[in-house]
N, CA, C and O atoms as a printed pandas DataFrame, in Angstrom:
     atom_number atom_name residue_name chain_id  residue_number  x_coord  y_coord  z_coord
0              1         N          UNK        A               1  -33.913   31.080   26.087
1              2        CA          UNK        A               1  -33.673   29.813   26.725
2              3         C          UNK        A               1  -34.915   28.939   26.575
3              4         O          UNK        A               1  -36.043   29.395   26.762
4              5         N          UNK        A               2  -34.688   27.703   26.240
5              6        CA          UNK        A               2  -35.795   26.760   26.076
6              7         C          UNK        A               2  -36.131   26.090   27.408
7              8         O          UNK        A               2  -35.259   25.872   28.249
8              9         N          UNK        A               3  -37.396   25.775   27.577
9             10        CA          UNK        A               3  -37.873   25.099   28.780
10            11         C          UNK        A               3  -38.823   23.989   28.375
11            12         O          UNK        A               3  -39.531   24.090   27.373
12            13         N          UNK        A               4  -38.829   22.933   29.165
13            14        CA          UNK        A               4  -39.810   21.861   28.996
14            15         C          UNK        A               4  -40.883   22.137   30.034
15            16         O          UNK        A               4  -40.625   22.053   31.235
16            17         N          UNK        A               5  -42.094   22.469   29.575
17            18        CA          UNK        A               5  -43.138   22.874   30.489
18            19         C          UNK        A               5  -44.484   22.318   30.068
19            20         O          UNK        A               5  -44.610   21.683   29.020
20            21         N          UNK        A               6  -45.494   22.565   30.900
21            22        CA          UNK        A               6  -46.841   22.082   30.640
22            23         C          UNK        A               6  -47.643   23.160   29.925
23            24         O          UNK        A               6  -47.555   24.341   30.259
24            25         N          UNK        A               7  -48.428   22.736   28.938
25            26        CA          UNK        A               7  -49.335   23.625   28.227
26            27         C          UNK        A               7  -50.742   23.110   28.486
27            28         O          UNK        A               7  -51.068   21.975   28.138
28            29         N          UNK        A               8  -51.577   23.948   29.101
29            30        CA          UNK        A               8  -52.911   23.509   29.496
30            31         C          UNK        A               8  -53.822   23.425   28.282
31            32         O          UNK        A               8  -53.859   24.323   27.441
32            33         N          UNK        A               9  -54.555   22.322   28.214
33            34        CA          UNK        A               9  -55.592   22.132   27.206
34            35         C          UNK        A               9  -56.790   21.534   27.926
35            36         O          UNK        A               9  -56.686   21.182   29.100
36            37         N          UNK        A              10  -57.893   21.417   27.264
37            38        CA          UNK        A              10  -59.061   20.797   27.878
38            39         C          UNK        A              10  -60.135   21.807   28.205
39            40         O          UNK        A              10  -59.968   23.009   27.996
40            41         N          UNK        A              11  -61.243   21.299   28.724
41            42        CA          UNK        A              11  -62.396   22.124   29.046
42            43         C          UNK        A              11  -62.226   22.800   30.403
43            44         O          UNK        A              11  -61.256   22.558   31.121
44            45         N          UNK        A              12  -63.193   23.653   30.735
45            46        CA          UNK        A              12  -63.218   24.254   32.064
46            47         C          UNK        A              12  -63.383   23.159   33.104
47            48         O          UNK        A              12  -64.177   22.235   32.926
48            49         N          UNK        A              13  -62.647   23.263   34.165
49            50        CA          UNK        A              13  -62.701   22.333   35.291
50            51         C          UNK        A              13  -62.315   20.901   34.914
51            52         O          UNK        A              13  -62.483   19.999   35.735
52            53         N          UNK        A              14  -61.810   20.662   33.716
53            54        CA          UNK        A              14  -61.314   19.344   33.288
54            55         C          UNK        A              14  -59.980   19.541   32.571
55            56         O          UNK        A              14  -59.890   19.319   31.364
56            57         N          UNK        A              15  -58.955   19.951   33.295
57            58        CA          UNK        A              15  -57.700   20.234   32.610
58            59         C          UNK        A              15  -56.968   18.966   32.201
59            60         O          UNK        A              15  -57.069   17.929   32.856
60            61         N          UNK        A              16  -56.249   19.071   31.129
61            62        CA          UNK        A              16  -55.242   18.092   30.759
62            63         C          UNK        A              16  -54.106   18.921   30.167
63            64         O          UNK        A              16  -54.309   20.063   29.757
64            65         N          UNK        A              17  -52.942   18.350   30.129
65            66        CA          UNK        A              17  -51.766   19.128   29.770
66            67         C          UNK        A              17  -50.947   18.436   28.696
67            68         O          UNK        A              17  -50.914   17.208   28.611
68            69         N          UNK        A              18  -50.286   19.243   27.879
69            70        CA          UNK        A              18  -49.284   18.755   26.943
70            71         C          UNK        A              18  -47.922   19.060   27.545
71            72         O          UNK        A              18  -47.726   20.123   28.135
72            73         N          UNK        A              19  -46.995   18.149   27.403
73            74        CA          UNK        A              19  -45.612   18.398   27.792
74            75         C          UNK        A              19  -44.916   18.892   26.534
75            76         O          UNK        A              19  -44.791   18.152   25.558
76            77         N          UNK        A              20  -44.459   20.157   26.554
77            78        CA          UNK        A              20  -43.916   20.773   25.350
78            79         C          UNK        A              20  -42.555   21.405   25.628
79            80         O          UNK        A              20  -42.211   21.724   26.766
80            81         N          UNK        A              21  -41.796   21.575   24.547
81            82        CA          UNK        A              21  -40.565   22.362   24.582
82            83         C          UNK        A              21  -40.921   23.704   23.975
83            84         O          UNK        A              21  -41.367   23.779   22.830
84            85         N          UNK        A              22  -40.722   24.773   24.751
85            86        CA          UNK        A              22  -41.071   26.109   24.286
86            87         C          UNK        A              22  -40.093   27.112   24.882
87            88         O          UNK        A              22  -39.345   26.799   25.807
88            89         N          UNK        A              23  -40.115   28.307   24.340
89            90        CA          UNK        A              23  -39.296   29.379   24.889
90            91         C          UNK        A              23  -39.746   29.655   26.320
91            92         O          UNK        A              23  -40.943   29.644   26.608
92            93         N          UNK        A              24  -38.799   29.902   27.214
93            94        CA          UNK        A              24  -39.088   30.051   28.640
94            95         C          UNK        A              24  -40.131   31.138   28.910
95            96         O          UNK        A              24  -41.033   30.939   29.724
96            97         N          UNK        A              25  -40.016   32.272   28.241
97            98        CA          UNK        A              25  -40.898   33.402   28.517
98            99         C          UNK        A              25  -42.062   33.529   27.533
99           100         O          UNK        A              25  -42.728   34.563   27.501
100          101         N          UNK        A              26  -42.310   32.508   26.744
101          102        CA          UNK        A              26  -43.382   32.599   25.759
102          103         C          UNK        A              26  -44.747   32.436   26.407
103          104         O          UNK        A              26  -44.874   31.846   27.480
104          105         N          UNK        A              27  -45.756   32.961   25.747
105          106        CA          UNK        A              27  -47.125   32.784   26.200
106          107         C          UNK        A              27  -47.515   31.321   25.993
107          108         O          UNK        A              27  -46.968   30.645   25.122
108          109         N          UNK        A              28  -48.452   30.842   26.789
109          110        CA          UNK        A              28  -48.843   29.444   26.679
110          111         C          UNK        A              28  -49.637   29.174   25.401
111          112         O          UNK        A              28  -49.721   28.026   24.964
112          113         N          UNK        A              29  -50.217   30.206   24.797
113          114        CA          UNK        A              29  -50.956   30.006   23.560
114          115         C          UNK        A              29  -50.038   29.996   22.346
115          116         O          UNK        A              29  -50.469   29.647   21.247
116          117         N          UNK        A              30  -48.783   30.373   22.531
117          118        CA          UNK        A              30  -47.828   30.394   21.422
118          119         C          UNK        A              30  -47.507   28.969   20.998
119          120         O          UNK        A              30  -47.524   28.058   21.827
120          121         N          UNK        A              31  -47.213   28.764   19.722
121          122        CA          UNK        A              31  -46.888   27.407   19.277
122          123         C          UNK        A              31  -45.562   26.933   19.876
123          124         O          UNK        A              31  -44.583   27.679   19.872
124          125         N          UNK        A              32  -45.518   25.710   20.388
125          126        CA          UNK        A              32  -44.289   25.201   20.990
126          127         C          UNK        A              32  -43.287   24.762   19.917
127          128         O          UNK        A              32  -43.635   24.615   18.746
128          129         N          UNK        A              33  -42.052   24.561   20.339
129          130        CA          UNK        A              33  -41.022   24.053   19.445
130          131         C          UNK        A              33  -41.305   22.592   19.118
131          132         O          UNK        A              33  -41.219   22.174   17.964
132          133         N          UNK        A              34  -41.646   21.816   20.155
133          134        CA          UNK        A              34  -41.963   20.399   19.957
134          135         C          UNK        A              34  -42.894   19.914   21.057
135          136         O          UNK        A              34  -42.797   20.348   22.205
136          137         N          UNK        A              35  -43.794   19.011   20.694
137          138        CA          UNK        A              35  -44.720   18.390   21.636
138          139         C          UNK        A              35  -44.112   17.046   22.053
139          140         O          UNK        A              35  -43.856   16.187   21.209
140          141         N          UNK        A              36  -43.882   16.871   23.375
141          142        CA          UNK        A              36  -43.231   15.645   23.853
142          143         C          UNK        A              36  -44.196   14.605   24.399
143          144         O          UNK        A              36  -43.849   13.427   24.473
144          145         N          UNK        A              37  -45.396   15.012   24.783
145          146        CA          UNK        A              37  -46.320   14.038   25.346
146          147         C          UNK        A              37  -47.485   14.722   26.013
147          148         O          UNK        A              37  -47.817   15.864   25.693
148          149         N          UNK        A              38  -48.116   14.009   26.959
149          150        CA          UNK        A              38  -49.287   14.548   27.638
150          151         C          UNK        A              38  -49.329   14.063   29.078
151          152         O          UNK        A              38  -48.672   13.090   29.450
152          153         N          UNK        A              39  -50.130   14.779   29.887
153          154        CA          UNK        A              39  -50.331   14.435   31.292
154          155         C          UNK        A              39  -51.776   14.729   31.651
155          156         O          UNK        A              39  -52.285   15.812   31.363
156          157         N          UNK        A              40  -52.433   13.773   32.277
157          158        CA          UNK        A              40  -53.802   13.941   32.735
158          159         C          UNK        A              40  -53.817   13.868   34.260
159          160         O          UNK        A              40  -53.526   12.811   34.820
160          161         N          UNK        A              41  -54.149   14.968   34.951
161          162        CA          UNK        A              41  -54.143   14.941   36.411
162          163         C          UNK        A              41  -55.264   14.097   37.015
163          164         O          UNK        A              41  -55.159   13.691   38.173
164          165         N          UNK        A              42  -56.320   13.824   36.275
165          166        CA          UNK        A              42  -57.417   13.030   36.811
166          167         C          UNK        A              42  -57.072   11.544   36.838
167          168         O          UNK        A              42  -57.367   10.856   37.816
168          169         N          UNK        A              43  -56.454   11.051   35.778
169          170        CA          UNK        A              43  -56.080    9.637   35.732
170          171         C          UNK        A              43  -54.631    9.421   36.141
171          172         O          UNK        A              43  -54.186    8.281   36.270
172          173         N          UNK        A              44  -53.884   10.519   36.348
173          174        CA          UNK        A              44  -52.466   10.486   36.711
174          175         C          UNK        A              44  -51.624    9.760   35.661
175          176         O          UNK        A              44  -50.582    9.186   35.980
176          177         N          UNK        A              45  -52.081    9.788   34.408
177          178        CA          UNK        A              45  -51.330    9.113   33.346
178          179         C          UNK        A              45  -50.362   10.094   32.690
179          180         O          UNK        A              45  -50.704   11.238   32.391
180          181         N          UNK        A              46  -49.148    9.608   32.477
181          182        CA          UNK        A              46  -48.094   10.405   31.859
182          183         C          UNK        A              46  -47.631    9.668   30.619
183          184         O          UNK        A              46  -47.226    8.508   30.700
184          185         N          UNK        A              47  -47.685   10.329   29.469
185          186        CA          UNK        A              47  -47.186    9.769   28.223
186          187         C          UNK        A              47  -46.137   10.744   27.705
187          188         O          UNK        A              47  -46.467   11.854   27.289
188          189         N          UNK        A              48  -44.861   10.324   27.730
189          190        CA          UNK        A              48  -43.770   11.196   27.324
190          191         C          UNK        A              48  -42.833   10.431   26.414
191          192         O          UNK        A              48  -42.513    9.273   26.684
192          193         N          UNK        A              49  -42.387   11.064   25.335
193          194        CA          UNK        A              49  -41.367   10.497   24.461
194          195         C          UNK        A              49  -40.024   10.689   25.166
195          196         O          UNK        A              49  -39.443   11.773   25.118
196          197         N          UNK        A              50  -39.538    9.644   25.814
197          198        CA          UNK        A              50  -38.351    9.740   26.671
198          199         C          UNK        A              50  -37.098   10.114   25.894
199          200         O          UNK        A              50  -36.278   10.891   26.384
200          201         N          UNK        A              51  -36.937    9.573   24.692
201          202        CA          UNK        A              51  -35.718    9.873   23.930
202          203         C          UNK        A              51  -35.672   11.336   23.523
203          204         O          UNK        A              51  -34.612   11.960   23.565
204          205         N          UNK        A              52  -36.828   11.894   23.123
205          206        CA          UNK        A              52  -36.861   13.309   22.739
206          207         C          UNK        A              52  -36.685   14.215   23.952
207          208         O          UNK        A              52  -36.058   15.269   23.846
208          209         N          UNK        A              53  -37.227   13.821   25.105
209          210        CA          UNK        A              53  -37.049   14.610   26.324
210          211         C          UNK        A              53  -35.572   14.657   26.709
211          212         O          UNK        A              53  -35.055   15.718   27.059
212          213         N          UNK        A              54  -34.894   13.513   26.644
213          214        CA          UNK        A              54  -33.461   13.487   26.949
214          215         C          UNK        A              54  -32.662   14.289   25.933
215          216         O          UNK        A              54  -31.688   14.948   26.296
216          217         N          UNK        A              55  -33.062   14.241   24.659
217          218        CA          UNK        A              55  -32.393   15.017   23.621
218          219         C          UNK        A              55  -32.454   16.508   23.940
219          220         O          UNK        A              55  -31.440   17.202   23.856
220          221         N          UNK        A              56  -33.636   17.004   24.306
221          222        CA          UNK        A              56  -33.786   18.424   24.577
222          223         C          UNK        A              56  -33.069   18.829   25.862
223          224         O          UNK        A              56  -32.553   19.942   25.954
224          225         N          UNK        A              57  -33.030   17.945   26.850
225          226        CA          UNK        A              57  -32.285   18.245   28.079
226          227         C          UNK        A              57  -30.798   18.342   27.772
227          228         O          UNK        A              57  -30.112   19.210   28.312
228          229         N          UNK        A              58  -30.286   17.458   26.908
229          230        CA          UNK        A              58  -28.879   17.527   26.504
230          231         C          UNK        A              58  -28.576   18.809   25.730
231          232         O          UNK        A              58  -27.467   19.336   25.818
232          233         N          UNK        A              59  -29.552   19.316   24.972
233          234        CA          UNK        A              59  -29.371   20.543   24.195
234          235         C          UNK        A              59  -29.486   21.803   25.059
235          236         O          UNK        A              59  -29.228   22.905   24.575
236          237         N          UNK        A              60  -29.871   21.651   26.333
237          238        CA          UNK        A              60  -29.910   22.794   27.234
238          239         C          UNK        A              60  -31.285   23.219   27.699
239          240         O          UNK        A              60  -31.401   24.180   28.460
240          241         N          UNK        A              61  -32.323   22.541   27.271
241          242        CA          UNK        A              61  -33.675   22.885   27.736
242          243         C          UNK        A              61  -33.815   22.422   29.182
243          244         O          UNK        A              61  -33.450   21.296   29.520
244          245         N          UNK        A              62  -34.339   23.290   30.023
245          246        CA          UNK        A              62  -34.494   22.961   31.439
246          247         C          UNK        A              62  -35.961   22.684   31.746
247          248         O          UNK        A              62  -36.818   23.512   31.437
248          249         N          UNK        A              63  -36.264   21.549   32.341
249          250        CA          UNK        A              63  -37.652   21.278   32.715
250          251         C          UNK        A              63  -38.050   22.091   33.943
251          252         O          UNK        A              63  -37.226   22.342   34.822
252          253         N          UNK        A              64  -39.323   22.503   33.999
253          254        CA          UNK        A              64  -39.827   23.152   35.204
254          255         C          UNK        A              64  -39.856   22.113   36.321
255          256         O          UNK        A              64  -39.683   20.922   36.064
256          257         N          UNK        A              65  -40.071   22.554   37.550
257          258        CA          UNK        A              65  -40.068   21.632   38.684
258          259         C          UNK        A              65  -41.149   20.561   38.538
259          260         O          UNK        A              65  -40.904   19.391   38.832
260          261         N          UNK        A              66  -42.327   20.948   38.092
261          262        CA          UNK        A              66  -43.421   19.999   37.930
262          263         C          UNK        A              66  -43.103   18.986   36.835
263          264         O          UNK        A              66  -43.327   17.788   37.012
264          265         N          UNK        A              67  -42.586   19.457   35.713
265          266        CA          UNK        A              67  -42.246   18.548   34.615
266          267         C          UNK        A              67  -41.084   17.644   35.018
267          268         O          UNK        A              67  -41.061   16.468   34.652
268          269         N          UNK        A              68  -40.126   18.176   35.765
269          270        CA          UNK        A              68  -39.017   17.344   36.258
270          271         C          UNK        A              68  -39.560   16.183   37.095
271          272         O          UNK        A              68  -39.136   15.040   36.926
272          273         N          UNK        A              69  -40.505   16.484   38.003
273          274        CA          UNK        A              69  -41.096   15.441   38.843
274          275         C          UNK        A              69  -41.885   14.433   38.015
275          276         O          UNK        A              69  -41.875   13.241   38.324
276          277         N          UNK        A              70  -42.568   14.894   36.966
277          278        CA          UNK        A              70  -43.290   13.974   36.079
278          279         C          UNK        A              70  -42.328   13.080   35.314
279          280         O          UNK        A              70  -42.599   11.893   35.131
280          281         N          UNK        A              71  -41.198   13.641   34.860
281          282        CA          UNK        A              71  -40.212   12.840   34.136
282          283         C          UNK        A              71  -39.554   11.813   35.045
283          284         O          UNK        A              71  -39.254   10.701   34.611
284          285         N          UNK        A              72  -39.326   12.178   36.307
285          286        CA          UNK        A              72  -38.771   11.209   37.265
286          287         C          UNK        A              72  -39.772   10.094   37.510
287          288         O          UNK        A              72  -39.407    8.920   37.550
288          289         N          UNK        A              73  -41.051   10.468   37.677
289          290        CA          UNK        A              73  -42.084    9.461   37.946
290          291         C          UNK        A              73  -42.295    8.527   36.762
291          292         O          UNK        A              73  -42.577    7.344   36.952
292          293         N          UNK        A              74  -42.160    9.048   35.534
293          294        CA          UNK        A              74  -42.352    8.204   34.353
294          295         C          UNK        A              74  -41.111    7.371   34.037
295          296         O          UNK        A              74  -41.183    6.425   33.252
296          297         N          UNK        A              75  -39.981    7.714   34.642
297          298        CA          UNK        A              75  -38.764    6.943   34.420
298          299         C          UNK        A              75  -37.901    7.476   33.287
299          300         O          UNK        A              75  -36.937    6.820   32.891
300          301         N          UNK        A              76  -38.224    8.643   32.760
301          302        CA          UNK        A              76  -37.438    9.217   31.669
302          303         C          UNK        A              76  -36.080    9.697   32.164
303          304         O          UNK        A              76  -35.079    9.552   31.462
304          305         N          UNK        A              77  -36.034   10.266   33.364
305          306        CA          UNK        A              77  -34.774   10.688   33.962
306          307         C          UNK        A              77  -34.699   10.116   35.370
307          308         O          UNK        A              77  -35.718    9.744   35.953
308          309         N          UNK        A              78  -33.500   10.049   35.908
309          310        CA          UNK        A              78  -33.337    9.536   37.265
310          311         C          UNK        A              78  -32.889   10.675   38.170
311          312         O          UNK        A              78  -32.341   11.675   37.705
312          313         N          UNK        A              79  -33.123   10.513   39.438
313          314        CA          UNK        A              79  -32.738   11.521   40.412
314          315         C          UNK        A              79  -33.878   11.805   41.361
315          316         O          UNK        A              79  -34.977   11.273   41.207
316          317         N          UNK        A              80  -33.613   12.649   42.349
317          318        CA          UNK        A              80  -34.664   12.979   43.316
318          319         C          UNK        A              80  -35.661   13.976   42.732
319          320         O          UNK        A              80  -35.347   14.734   41.814
320          321         N          UNK        A              81  -36.860   13.953   43.284
321          322        CA          UNK        A              81  -37.866   14.924   42.879
322          323         C          UNK        A              81  -37.532   16.278   43.494
323          324         O          UNK        A              81  -36.872   16.352   44.530
324          325         N          UNK        A              82  -37.990   17.345   42.850
325          326        CA          UNK        A              82  -37.771   18.703   43.334
326          327         C          UNK        A              82  -38.959   19.140   44.177
327          328         O          UNK        A              82  -40.094   18.735   43.927
328          329         N          UNK        A              83  -38.689   19.964   45.168
329          330        CA          UNK        A              83  -39.761   20.534   45.984
330          331         C          UNK        A              83  -40.447   21.642   45.198
331          332         O          UNK        A              83  -39.785   22.456   44.553
332          333         N          UNK        A              84  -41.762   21.670   45.252
333          334        CA          UNK        A              84  -42.546   22.680   44.554
334          335         C          UNK        A              84  -43.161   23.584   45.606
335          336         O          UNK        A              84  -43.861   23.113   46.502
336          337         N          UNK        A              85  -42.904   24.879   45.501
337          338        CA          UNK        A              85  -43.483   25.822   46.452
338          339         C          UNK        A              85  -44.706   26.470   45.819
339          340         O          UNK        A              85  -44.676   26.918   44.673
340          341         N          UNK        A              86  -45.765   26.505   46.587
341          342        CA          UNK        A              86  -46.999   27.121   46.124
342          343         C          UNK        A              86  -47.116   28.472   46.808
343          344         O          UNK        A              86  -47.160   28.554   48.036
344          345         N          UNK        A              87  -47.164   29.523   46.014
345          346        CA          UNK        A              87  -47.246   30.876   46.564
346          347         C          UNK        A              87  -48.707   31.212   46.833
347          348         O          UNK        A              87  -49.571   31.030   45.975
348          349         N          UNK        A              88  -48.966   31.712   48.053
349          350        CA          UNK        A              88  -50.316   32.129   48.413
350          351         C          UNK        A              88  -50.440   33.623   48.163
351          352         O          UNK        A              88  -49.477   34.373   48.323
352          353         N          UNK        A              89  -51.629   34.046   47.772
353          354        CA          UNK        A              89  -51.875   35.467   47.571
354          355         C          UNK        A              89  -51.891   36.174   48.920
355          356         O          UNK        A              89  -52.474   35.678   49.884
356          357         N          UNK        A              90  -51.248   37.334   48.981
357          358        CA          UNK        A              90  -51.215   38.094   50.210
358          359         C          UNK        A              90  -52.450   38.972   50.299
359          360         O          UNK        A              90  -52.915   39.519   49.299
360          361         N          UNK        A              91  -52.966   39.098   51.495
361          362        CA          UNK        A              91  -54.139   39.924   51.726
362          363         C          UNK        A              91  -53.731   41.394   51.727
363          364         O          UNK        A              91  -52.722   41.756   52.331
364          365         N          UNK        A              92  -54.506   42.241   51.057
365          366        CA          UNK        A              92  -54.203   43.664   50.998
366          367         C          UNK        A              92  -55.034   44.458   51.998
367          368         O          UNK        A              92  -54.948   45.685   52.035
368          369         N          UNK        A              93  -55.833   43.776   52.804
369          370        CA          UNK        A              93  -56.671   44.454   53.778
370          371         C          UNK        A              93  -55.842   44.900   54.979
371          372         O          UNK        A              93  -54.831   44.280   55.310
372          373         N          UNK        A              94  -56.278   45.983   55.629
373          374        CA          UNK        A              94  -55.609   46.457   56.836
374          375         C          UNK        A              94  -55.974   45.534   57.990
375          376         O          UNK        A              94  -57.052   44.939   57.995
376          377         N          UNK        A              95  -55.081   45.411   58.969
377          378        CA          UNK        A              95  -55.406   44.541   60.111
378          379         C          UNK        A              95  -56.598   45.081   60.888
379          380         O          UNK        A              95  -56.782   46.294   60.993
380          381         N          UNK        A              96  -57.404   44.183   61.430
381          382        CA          UNK        A              96  -58.637   44.560   62.138
382          383         C          UNK        A              96  -58.352   45.090   63.533
383          384         O          UNK        A              96  -59.167   45.839   64.073
384          385         N          UNK        A              97  -57.243   44.736   64.126
385          386        CA          UNK        A              97  -56.925   45.176   65.479
386          387         C          UNK        A              97  -55.869   46.254   65.443
387          388         O          UNK        A              97  -55.098   46.363   64.490
388          389         N          UNK        A              98  -55.845   47.049   66.499
389          390        CA          UNK        A              98  -54.854   48.116   66.611
390          391         C          UNK        A              98  -53.521   47.503   67.020
391          392         O          UNK        A              98  -53.498   46.458   67.671
392          393         N          UNK        A              99  -52.405   48.138   66.648
393          394        CA          UNK        A              99  -51.090   47.628   67.050
394          395         C          UNK        A              99  -50.963   47.622   68.573
395          396         O          UNK        A              99  -51.680   48.340   69.269
396          397         N          UNK        A             100  -50.052   46.812   69.075
397          398        CA          UNK        A             100  -49.841   46.684   70.510
398          399         C          UNK        A             100  -49.439   48.029   71.110
399          400         O          UNK        A             100  -48.623   48.744   70.528
400          401         N          UNK        A             101  -49.999   48.379   72.258
401          402        CA          UNK        A             101  -49.649   49.623   72.932
402          403         C          UNK        A             101  -50.552   50.786   72.548
403          404         O          UNK        A             101  -50.452   51.850   73.160
404          405         N          UNK        A             102  -51.416   50.632   71.575
405          406        CA          UNK        A             102  -52.308   51.703   71.166
406          407         C          UNK        A             102  -53.753   51.259   71.408
407          408         O          UNK        A             102  -54.087   50.078   71.312
408          409         N          UNK        A             103  -54.578   52.226   71.719
409          410        CA          UNK        A             103  -55.990   51.935   71.966
410          411         C          UNK        A             103  -56.772   52.358   70.748
411          412         O          UNK        A             103  -56.619   53.475   70.255
412          413         N          UNK        A             104  -57.614   51.458   70.263
413          414        CA          UNK        A             104  -58.452   51.781   69.102
414          415         C          UNK        A             104  -59.615   52.631   69.578
415          416         O          UNK        A             104  -60.331   52.255   70.506
416          417         N          UNK        A             105  -59.799   53.771   68.945
417          418        CA          UNK        A             105  -60.895   54.656   69.355
418          419         C          UNK        A             105  -62.033   54.532   68.355
419          420         O          UNK        A             105  -61.829   54.387   67.150
420          421         N          UNK        A             106  -63.242   54.597   68.906
421          422        CA          UNK        A             106  -64.411   54.539   68.034
422          423         C          UNK        A             106  -65.210   55.817   68.250
423          424         O          UNK        A             106  -65.992   55.911   69.196
424          425         N          UNK        A             107  -65.020   56.780   67.394
425          426        CA          UNK        A             107  -65.699   58.059   67.540
426          427         C          UNK        A             107  -66.878   58.157   66.645
427          428         O          UNK        A             107  -67.568   59.176   66.642
């Protein structure tokens, strides 16, 4: 399945992204099927070939939530923006306090 997603380029701590059509499960270093444009998070500038983006969406490529929101903001597609959930890493440490009803012993 094809997806329209972001491919990170740029230096350390200065990311910029390419908007590309690539296989959904491909590595980001793999060559994309087609390059549709670019996005710079520092200047918030979006450059996307709207006709090619619509072509790939018609062919069945699904944009990720972030790319969908960028396409809506640039005016390439219409509709509401999608909610993006950010997953936080879970702590693997044991809790510092004893469970309720038990007394922590210090021997």
